[in-house]
Structures are given as structure tokens and as C-alpha cells.
Backbone as CSV, one residue per row, in Angstrom:
resi,resn,N_x,N_y,N_z,CA_x,CA_y,CA_z,C_x,C_y,C_z
1,MET,-231.124,39.158,-198.016,-230.757,38.145,-197.024,-231.959,37.226,-196.791
2,THR,-231.619,35.992,-196.583,-232.676,35.015,-196.322,-232.928,34.938,-194.829
3,ASP,-233.969,34.220,-194.488,-234.299,34.058,-193.068,-233.176,33.335,-192.321
4,ALA,-232.549,32.380,-192.975,-231.464,31.629,-192.335,-230.282,32.543,-192.023
5,GLU,-229.965,33.434,-192.934,-228.857,34.357,-192.702,-229.182,35.318,-191.558
6,TYR,-230.427,35.759,-191.485,-230.827,36.632,-190.365,-230.678,35.907,-189.024
7,PHE,-231.131,34.662,-189.013,-231.045,33.899,-187.760,-229.586,33.644,-187.360
8,ARG,-228.740,33.404,-188.361,-227.311,33.224,-188.055,-226.709,34.518,-187.518
9,SER,-227.080,35.631,-188.121,-226.581,36.934,-187.646,-227.058,37.202,-186.225
10,ILE,-228.307,36.880,-185.969,-228.840,37.056,-184.614,-228.101,36.145,-183.640
11,GLY,-227.820,34.934,-184.045,-227.069,34.004,-183.187,-225.675,34.529,-182.888
12,ARG,-225.012,35.085,-183.901,-223.671,35.658,-183.671,-223.748,36.837,-182.711
13,LEU,-224.772,37.678,-182.884,-224.943,38.810,-181.970,-225.211,38.344,-180.541
14,GLU,-226.008,37.309,-180.399,-226.274,36.766,-179.059,-224.994,36.235,-178.423
15,ALA,-224.142,35.597,-179.220,-222.870,35.091,-178.697,-221.973,36.248,-178.267
16,GLN,-221.972,37.324,-179.055,-221.160,38.489,-178.688,-221.688,39.148,-177.420
17,VAL,-223.002,39.218,-177.273,-223.587,39.788,-176.063,-223.238,38.922,-174.861
18,ALA,-223.289,37.612,-175.021,-222.935,36.706,-173.930,-221.468,36.884,-173.530
19,ALA,-220.594,37.045,-174.526,-219.169,37.255,-174.237,-218.951,38.580,-173.514
20,LEU,-219.652,39.623,-173.957,-219.540,40.920,-173.286,-220.061,40.850,-171.851
21,THR,-221.145,40.142,-171.645,-221.693,39.991,-170.295,-220.701,39.267,-169.394
22,ALA,-220.064,38.231,-169.909,-219.066,37.500,-169.128,-217.870,38.392,-168.812
23,ALA,-217.445,39.196,-169.777,-216.304,40.090,-169.545,-216.644,41.150,-168.506
24,ILE,-217.850,41.679,-168.561,-218.262,42.687,-167.573,-218.337,42.073,-166.182
25,THR,-218.837,40.856,-166.091,-218.898,40.173,-164.794,-217.495,39.959,-164.232
26,GLU,-216.548,39.583,-165.096,-215.160,39.389,-164.654,-214.549,40.709,-164.191
27,LEU,-214.832,41.784,-164.912,-214.317,43.098,-164.517,-214.898,43.532,-163.175
28,LYS,-216.176,43.273,-162.956,-216.795,43.618,-161.669,-216.125,42.855,-160.537
29,THR,-215.831,41.588,-160.765,-215.170,40.779,-159.745,-213.779,41.329,-159.433
30,LYS,-213.034,41.670,-160.469,-211.698,42.232,-160.263,-211.774,43.586,-159.567
31,PHE,-212.752,44.403,-159.928,-212.913,45.706,-159.300,-213.242,45.562,-157.815
32,ASP,-214.075,44.594,-157.477,-214.397,44.358,-156.068,-213.149,43.942,-155.285
33,GLY,-212.297,43.133,-155.901,-211.052,42.738,-155.247,-210.123,43.927,-155.040
34,ILE,-210.022,44.787,-156.028,-209.182,45.984,-155.913,-209.741,46.916,-154.851
35,ASP,-211.063,47.040,-154.805,-211.712,47.894,-153.810,-211.431,47.388,-152.395
36,ALA,-211.468,46.080,-152.213,-211.173,45.508,-150.895,-209.720,45.776,-150.502
37,ARG,-208.802,45.654,-151.452,-207.385,45.930,-151.156,-207.169,47.396,-150.800
38,LEU,-207.859,48.291,-151.505,-207.733,49.714,-151.197,-208.266,50.031,-149.801
39,ASP,-209.328,49.361,-149.396,-209.847,49.544,-148.035,-208.811,49.103,-147.003
40,GLN,-208.144,47.984,-147.260,-207.105,47.507,-146.346,-205.953,48.506,-146.277
41,LEU,-205.526,49.028,-147.423,-204.440,50.004,-147.439,-204.829,51.294,-146.724
42,ASP,-206.080,51.698,-146.863,-206.558,52.899,-146.188,-206.534,52.713,-144.675
43,ARG,-206.971,51.537,-144.218,-206.918,51.263,-142.778,-205.478,51.246,-142.268
44,LEU,-204.575,50.664,-143.050,-203.172,50.617,-142.655,-202.574,52.022,-142.601
45,ALA,-202.910,52.859,-143.572,-202.403,54.237,-143.577,-202.926,55.018,-142.377
46,ASN,-204.188,54.833,-142.042,-204.736,55.519,-140.877,-204.061,55.057,-139.590
47,ARG,-203.736,53.776,-139.521,-203.045,53.250,-138.341,-201.653,53.881,-138.220
48,TRP,-200.940,54.013,-139.350,-199.612,54.612,-139.317,-199.680,56.094,-138.968
49,LYS,-200.723,56.784,-139.430,-200.879,58.192,-139.083,-201.031,58.352,-137.583
50,GLY,-201.835,57.498,-136.967,-202.013,57.544,-135.516,-200.724,57.223,-134.781
51,GLY,-199.985,56.245,-135.264,-198.713,55.886,-134.649,-197.703,57.017,-134.763
52,PHE,-197.688,57.701,-135.892,-196.776,58.819,-136.073,-197.093,59.936,-135.087
53,ALA,-198.379,60.199,-134.857,-198.773,61.242,-133.901,-198.316,60.887,-132.493
54,VAL,-198.438,59.625,-132.121,-198.005,59.187,-130.788,-196.497,59.322,-130.660
55,ILE,-195.748,58.896,-131.647,-194.280,58.989,-131.597,-193.846,60.451,-131.552
56,LEU,-194.506,61.300,-132.321,-194.185,62.722,-132.315,-194.445,63.329,-130.942
57,ALA,-195.549,62.974,-130.307,-195.869,63.501,-128.979,-194.862,63.010,-127.947
58,LEU,-194.495,61.744,-128.016,-193.515,61.208,-127.069,-192.152,61.870,-127.261
59,GLY,-191.761,62.117,-128.489,-190.488,62.790,-128.754,-190.492,64.221,-128.228
60,ALA,-191.610,64.920,-128.397,-191.704,66.285,-127.886,-191.627,66.286,-126.362
61,LEU,-192.296,65.331,-125.736,-192.258,65.234,-124.272,-190.845,64.908,-123.786
62,ALA,-190.175,63.979,-124.444,-188.806,63.630,-124.059,-187.881,64.829,-124.269
63,GLY,-188.044,65.560,-125.350,-187.223,66.753,-125.588,-187.451,67.814,-124.531
64,PHE,-188.693,68.018,-124.137,-189.011,68.993,-123.099,-188.361,68.611,-121.767
65,VAL,-188.482,67.348,-121.398,-187.905,66.880,-120.125,-186.388,66.993,-120.161
66,LEU,-185.742,66.561,-121.251,-184.284,66.637,-121.339,-183.798,68.087,-121.345
67,ASP,-184.503,68.965,-122.026,-184.137,70.371,-122.055,-184.195,70.962,-120.647
68,ASN,-185.238,70.652,-119.913,-185.345,71.161,-118.542,-184.290,70.557,-117.629
69,LEU,-183.950,69.297,-117.821,-182.887,68.680,-117.010,-181.541,69.342,-117.291
70,PHE,-181.226,69.593,-118.560,-179.959,70.247,-118.898,-179.913,71.678,-118.349
71,ARG,-181.020,72.377,-118.434,-181.050,73.732,-117.877,-180.858,73.699,-116.364
72,TRP,-181.497,72.766,-115.705,-181.357,72.634,-114.254,-179.912,72.264,-113.906
73,TRP,-179.334,71.358,-114.679,-177.972,70.901,-114.440,-176.975,72.052,-114.642
74,SER,-177.142,72.832,-115.709,-176.203,73.926,-115.979,-176.392,75.063,-114.945
75,ALA,-177.602,75.271,-114.467,-177.827,76.308,-113.450,-177.243,75.880,-112.119
76,LYS,-177.211,74.599,-111.818,-176.703,74.064,-110.572,-175.195,74.213,-110.494
77,ARG,-174.502,74.187,-111.602,-173.040,74.262,-111.621,-172.582,75.605,-111.340
């Protein structure tokens, strides 16, 4: 191989490295976007978990009160 062929090969390798660097940068950007979306979904899931606990507690309280009212009502008759 001549010096010119070596330099051309080196130039092609540099172009491939530049393309790989650009692709990695694009992947990092996309990964950061996905990571941000996952954080939002995690916060939303935690909010729903808390809401479910509140609804469950309110339902248990309502069931307890209604059960005692029915027992009181049936004992009164």
C-alpha cells in the first residue's frame, strides 16, 4: 500500500468514528427522554397507589358504619 492509500483508509476510519460518535450521542439523547418519561410514570403510579389506599380506607370505614347501623336497626325491631 502506498502512503496515499493509507491516508485514505485513515480518512474512512475517521468518518466511521465520527458517524459512530453521532449515533451514540443520538442514543444518549433518546435514552434521557425515555428516562424522563419513566420518572413521570413512576410518580403517577405512586400517586395512584396513595389514592387506592385512601379509597380502601374510606370503603372500610363506610362498611363498618353501615354494618353497625344495620345491627342497631335489627336489634331495635
